[in-house]
C-alpha positions as CSV (number, residue, x, y, z in Angstrom):
1,M,-81.1,15.0,1.6
2,R,-81.9,18.4,3.1
3,V,-85.7,18.7,3.3
4,L,-87.8,21.7,4.1
5,V,-91.4,21.0,5.4
6,T,-93.5,24.1,5.6
7,G,-96.3,23.7,8.0
8,G,-94.1,21.2,9.7
9,A,-95.7,21.6,13.2
10,G,-99.2,20.9,11.7
11,F,-101.0,17.5,11.8
12,L,-99.8,16.2,8.5
13,G,-96.6,18.1,8.5
14,S,-95.4,16.6,11.7
15,H,-96.1,13.1,10.4
16,M,-94.1,14.0,7.3
17,C,-91.1,15.3,9.4
18,R,-91.1,12.1,11.4
19,A,-91.2,9.9,8.3
20,L,-88.4,11.8,6.6
21,L,-86.1,11.6,9.7
22,G,-86.9,7.9,9.7
23,R,-85.4,7.7,6.2
24,G,-82.2,9.4,7.3
25,H,-82.9,12.9,5.8
26,R,-82.1,16.2,7.5
27,V,-85.4,18.1,8.1
28,L,-86.2,21.8,8.7
29,A,-89.7,22.4,9.8
30,M,-91.2,25.9,9.3
31,D,-94.4,27.0,10.8
32,N,-96.0,30.2,12.1
33,L,-97.9,28.1,14.8
34,L,-101.3,29.7,14.0
35,T,-102.8,26.2,13.6
36,G,-99.6,24.1,14.0
37,R,-98.6,23.0,17.6
38,M,-95.2,22.5,19.1
39,E,-96.6,19.5,20.9
40,T,-96.7,17.6,17.6
41,I,-92.9,17.9,17.2
42,H,-91.7,18.1,20.8
43,D,-90.1,14.7,20.6
44,L,-88.2,15.7,17.5
45,L,-86.5,18.9,18.9
46,D,-83.5,17.1,20.2
47,H,-83.0,15.0,17.1
48,R,-79.6,15.8,15.5
49,D,-81.1,16.0,12.0
50,F,-84.1,18.2,12.9
51,A,-84.5,21.9,13.2
52,F,-87.5,24.2,13.7
53,R,-88.0,27.8,12.5
54,K,-91.0,29.8,13.4
55,W,-91.9,31.7,10.2
56,D,-94.9,32.8,8.2
57,V,-94.5,31.5,4.7
58,S,-96.5,34.4,3.3
59,L,-93.2,36.3,3.8
60,P,-90.1,35.6,1.8
61,Y,-87.4,33.4,3.3
62,E,-84.1,31.8,2.3
63,V,-83.0,28.2,3.0
64,E,-80.8,25.6,1.4
65,A,-82.8,22.5,0.5
66,D,-82.9,19.5,-1.9
67,V,-86.6,18.9,-1.4
68,I,-89.4,21.2,-0.3
69,F,-92.8,19.9,0.9
70,N,-95.1,22.9,0.8
71,M,-97.7,22.0,3.4
72,A,-98.3,25.2,5.2
73,S,-102.0,26.1,5.4
74,A,-105.0,25.8,7.7
75,A,-107.0,22.9,6.3
76,S,-110.2,23.0,8.3
77,P,-112.9,25.4,7.2
78,R,-113.4,26.4,10.8
79,K,-109.7,27.5,10.9
80,Y,-109.1,28.9,7.5
81,Q,-112.2,31.1,7.5
82,I,-111.0,32.9,10.7
83,D,-108.7,35.0,8.6
84,P,-109.6,34.3,4.9
85,V,-107.2,37.0,3.6
86,H,-104.3,35.4,5.4
87,T,-105.4,31.9,4.2
88,M,-105.3,33.1,0.6
89,R,-101.9,34.7,1.1
90,T,-100.5,31.6,2.8
91,N,-101.6,29.4,-0.1
92,V,-100.6,31.7,-3.0
93,M,-97.6,33.6,-1.6
94,G,-96.4,30.6,0.3
95,A,-96.3,28.6,-2.9
96,D,-94.5,31.4,-4.7
97,H,-91.8,31.7,-2.0
98,A,-91.3,28.0,-1.9
99,L,-91.0,27.9,-5.7
100,R,-88.4,30.7,-5.7
101,V,-86.3,28.7,-3.2
102,A,-86.7,25.6,-5.2
103,Q,-85.6,27.5,-8.4
104,T,-82.6,28.9,-6.6
105,C,-81.5,25.7,-5.0
106,G,-82.4,23.3,-7.9
107,A,-84.7,21.6,-5.4
108,V,-87.9,19.7,-6.2
109,M,-91.0,21.4,-4.7
110,I,-93.9,19.1,-3.8
111,Q,-97.1,21.0,-3.4
112,A,-99.7,19.7,-1.0
113,S,-102.8,20.6,-2.8
114,T,-106.3,19.4,-2.0
115,S,-109.5,17.7,-3.3
116,E,-111.1,21.0,-2.6
117,V,-109.8,22.2,-6.0
118,Y,-112.7,20.2,-7.5
119,G,-115.3,22.2,-5.6
120,D,-118.7,20.5,-6.0
121,P,-117.7,18.4,-9.1
122,D,-119.9,17.2,-11.9
123,C,-117.8,14.0,-12.4
124,H,-117.6,11.1,-10.0
125,P,-115.3,9.7,-8.9
126,Q,-113.0,12.6,-9.6
127,P,-110.1,12.0,-12.0
128,E,-107.3,14.6,-12.2
129,T,-108.8,15.8,-15.5
130,C,-112.0,17.0,-13.7
131,L,-112.0,20.8,-13.8
132,G,-114.3,21.3,-10.8
133,Q,-116.9,23.9,-10.0
134,I,-116.1,26.6,-7.5
135,D,-117.7,29.9,-6.6
136,P,-114.9,32.4,-6.1
137,A,-117.2,34.6,-3.9
138,S,-117.9,31.7,-1.5
139,P,-116.6,31.8,2.1
140,R,-114.6,28.6,1.3
141,A,-113.0,30.2,-1.7
142,C,-110.0,31.6,0.2
143,Y,-108.8,28.0,0.6
144,T,-110.0,26.4,-2.6
145,E,-109.0,29.2,-5.0
146,G,-105.7,29.7,-3.1
147,K,-104.8,26.0,-3.7
148,R,-105.9,26.2,-7.3
149,A,-103.7,29.3,-7.8
150,A,-100.8,27.5,-6.1
151,E,-101.1,24.7,-8.6
152,T,-101.0,27.2,-11.4
153,L,-97.9,28.8,-10.0
154,C,-96.2,25.4,-9.8
155,F,-96.8,24.6,-13.5
156,D,-96.0,28.2,-14.6
157,Y,-92.6,28.0,-12.8
158,Q,-92.0,24.7,-14.4
159,R,-92.8,26.0,-17.9
160,K,-90.9,29.4,-17.5
161,H,-88.0,28.5,-15.2
162,S,-87.8,24.6,-15.5
163,T,-88.4,24.5,-11.8
164,R,-88.8,20.9,-10.6
165,V,-92.4,20.5,-9.3
166,K,-94.8,17.8,-8.2
167,V,-98.5,18.3,-7.1
168,A,-100.5,16.0,-4.8
169,R,-104.2,16.5,-4.3
170,L,-104.9,15.2,-0.9
171,F,-108.4,13.8,0.0
172,N,-109.4,14.2,3.7
173,T,-106.4,12.9,5.6
174,Y,-107.0,11.9,9.2
175,G,-105.2,10.2,12.1
176,P,-103.4,10.6,15.4
177,A,-102.2,14.2,16.3
178,M,-105.2,15.9,14.8
179,A,-106.0,18.9,17.1
180,I,-108.8,18.3,19.6
181,D,-110.5,21.4,18.2
182,D,-109.4,20.7,14.6
183,G,-112.9,21.3,13.1
184,R,-112.8,18.5,10.6
185,V,-115.5,15.9,10.7
186,V,-113.5,12.9,12.0
187,S,-112.1,14.7,15.0
188,N,-115.4,16.5,15.5
189,F,-117.3,13.2,15.7
190,L,-114.8,11.4,17.8
191,V,-114.5,14.2,20.4
192,A,-118.3,14.6,20.5
193,A,-118.8,10.9,20.9
194,L,-116.3,10.6,23.7
195,R,-118.0,13.5,25.5
196,S,-121.5,12.1,24.9
197,A,-122.3,15.3,23.0
198,P,-124.5,15.4,19.9
199,L,-122.9,14.5,16.6
200,T,-123.9,17.3,14.2
201,L,-124.9,16.6,10.6
202,H,-125.2,19.5,8.3
203,G,-128.2,19.0,6.0
204,D,-129.5,15.4,5.8
205,G,-126.0,13.8,6.2
206,A,-126.1,12.2,2.8
207,Q,-123.1,14.1,1.5
208,T,-120.1,11.8,1.1
209,R,-116.3,12.0,1.7
210,S,-113.4,9.6,1.2
211,F,-111.0,9.4,4.2
212,C,-107.3,8.5,3.9
213,Y,-105.3,7.5,7.0
214,V,-102.3,9.7,7.6
215,S,-99.7,6.9,7.1
216,D,-101.1,6.2,3.6
217,T,-101.0,9.9,2.7
218,V,-97.4,10.2,3.9
219,A,-96.4,7.0,2.0
220,A,-97.8,8.5,-1.2
221,M,-96.0,11.8,-0.7
222,L,-92.7,10.0,-0.1
223,A,-93.3,7.9,-3.3
224,L,-93.9,11.1,-5.2
225,M,-90.7,12.6,-3.8
226,E,-88.7,9.6,-4.9
227,S,-90.3,9.5,-8.4
228,G,-88.6,10.9,-11.5
229,D,-88.9,14.5,-12.6
230,A,-91.4,13.4,-15.3
231,Q,-93.9,12.5,-12.5
232,T,-95.2,16.0,-11.9
233,G,-98.9,15.2,-11.4
234,P,-101.3,16.4,-10.3
235,Y,-102.0,13.1,-8.5
236,N,-105.0,12.3,-6.4
237,I,-103.9,11.0,-3.1
238,G,-106.8,9.5,-1.1
239,N,-108.7,6.4,-0.2
240,P,-111.5,5.7,-2.8
241,G,-113.7,4.2,0.0
242,E,-116.7,6.6,0.0
243,I,-119.0,7.1,3.0
244,S,-121.8,9.4,3.9
245,M,-121.6,11.7,6.9
246,R,-124.5,9.9,8.5
247,D,-122.9,6.5,8.1
248,L,-119.6,7.9,9.4
249,A,-121.4,9.2,12.5
250,E,-123.1,5.9,13.1
251,K,-119.7,4.1,12.7
252,I,-118.1,6.3,15.2
253,R,-120.9,5.9,17.7
254,D,-120.5,2.1,17.4
255,L,-116.8,2.3,17.7
256,T,-116.9,4.4,20.9
257,G,-120.0,2.8,22.4
258,S,-121.4,6.3,22.7
259,Q,-125.1,7.2,23.1
260,S,-124.6,10.6,21.5
261,P,-127.6,11.7,19.5
262,L,-127.4,12.7,15.8
263,V,-128.7,16.2,15.3
264,N,-129.3,18.0,12.0
265,E,-128.4,21.6,11.3
266,P,-128.7,23.7,8.2
267,P,-126.4,22.8,5.3
268,V,-123.0,24.5,5.1
269,T,-122.6,27.0,2.2
270,D,-121.0,25.4,-0.8
271,D,-120.4,22.1,0.9
272,P,-119.7,19.5,-1.8
273,Q,-122.2,16.7,-2.0
274,R,-119.9,13.9,-3.1
275,R,-116.1,13.5,-2.9
276,C,-114.2,10.4,-4.0
277,P,-110.8,10.1,-5.7
278,D,-109.9,8.2,-8.9
279,I,-106.4,7.1,-7.9
280,S,-105.5,5.1,-11.0
281,R,-102.8,7.7,-12.0
282,A,-101.1,7.4,-8.6
283,E,-101.4,3.6,-8.7
284,A,-99.8,3.4,-12.1
285,D,-97.1,6.1,-11.8
286,L,-96.2,5.8,-8.1
287,N,-97.0,2.2,-7.4
288,W,-99.1,3.4,-4.5
289,A,-102.5,2.5,-3.0
290,P,-103.9,3.0,0.5
291,R,-103.5,0.1,2.9
292,V,-105.3,1.2,6.1
293,S,-109.0,0.5,6.3
294,L,-111.4,3.2,7.6
295,E,-112.2,0.9,10.6
296,D,-108.5,0.5,11.6
297,G,-107.7,4.1,11.0
298,L,-110.6,5.4,13.1
299,R,-109.6,3.0,15.9
300,H,-106.0,4.3,15.9
301,T,-107.3,7.9,15.8
302,L,-109.7,7.2,18.6
303,E,-107.0,5.8,20.9
304,D,-104.9,8.9,20.3
305,I,-107.7,11.4,20.9
306,R,-109.1,9.6,23.9
307,T,-105.6,9.7,25.6
308,R,-105.1,13.4,24.9
309,L,-108.6,14.3,25.8
310,A,-108.4,12.6,29.1
311,K,-105.1,14.4,29.8
312,L,-106.6,17.8,28.9
313,E,-109.8,17.4,30.8
314,G,-107.8,16.0,33.8
315,Q,-105.9,19.3,33.7
316,G,-109.2,21.2,33.7
317,T,-108.6,22.8,30.2
318,G,-111.7,21.3,28.7
319,S,-110.6,21.2,25.0
């Protein structure tokens, strides 16, 4: 099949491109390279079934595709708050443009949504029926409300135009190829531990997350792609193993053998206190469940970051 991956030079997008090529599909990766990096796909550029187009998905585009993975968006608060207006436009207009292409081509559009749509939820663990609690005036709202609006567009296109859509709500994906300065907690802690720098906890560190290794997330997205048109979602895609930020920091210190101190800073505005997916819908409809333990996933991610960090610091670039 002809598959478009928006955000294809990003962390998750590059893994998706590689997996699709491994299944014999033809892949076009589209990315504006604001947070995506050519180094994540450099080994794919000579592949006969791979092409790259530098493009900002907040602008209209035309392609021929059978499947669209709409994955373009900065995912780290540090990154998406740099230009919140562009973040909102990327999520909303990017979804609209992908849906228009899907409608024209008769393609299926798979929206990479996020657990952030639940905000600071009053239900735990979160099923897809949880409506969430979000402050639209929050500094994080450019991302959360953008993703919520993108989901709305998906289902409105489906109702009005019979566009083929599927929505996956991703919970804290991590793994090799995360940027050194990614800004998300796993990479932050690993890089700090390797540099013997403090591991920063915001608040008391009791807030929880559930981390899903990238190969598990990709497997779920491929299962969703291969499912029937009735499987529209939304589907929670994540690992239901819940861990506090303090326990994660301790686990990473043990894994790296680091003596980095844990330091506390003021809480982040609107930082959810608990986050854990109910994946029973994905288990039933997609026959999917995560396979990689947090310990194994962190070990693989550590090996990758250690190698790249040594190379960067050997070149004198620092980070």
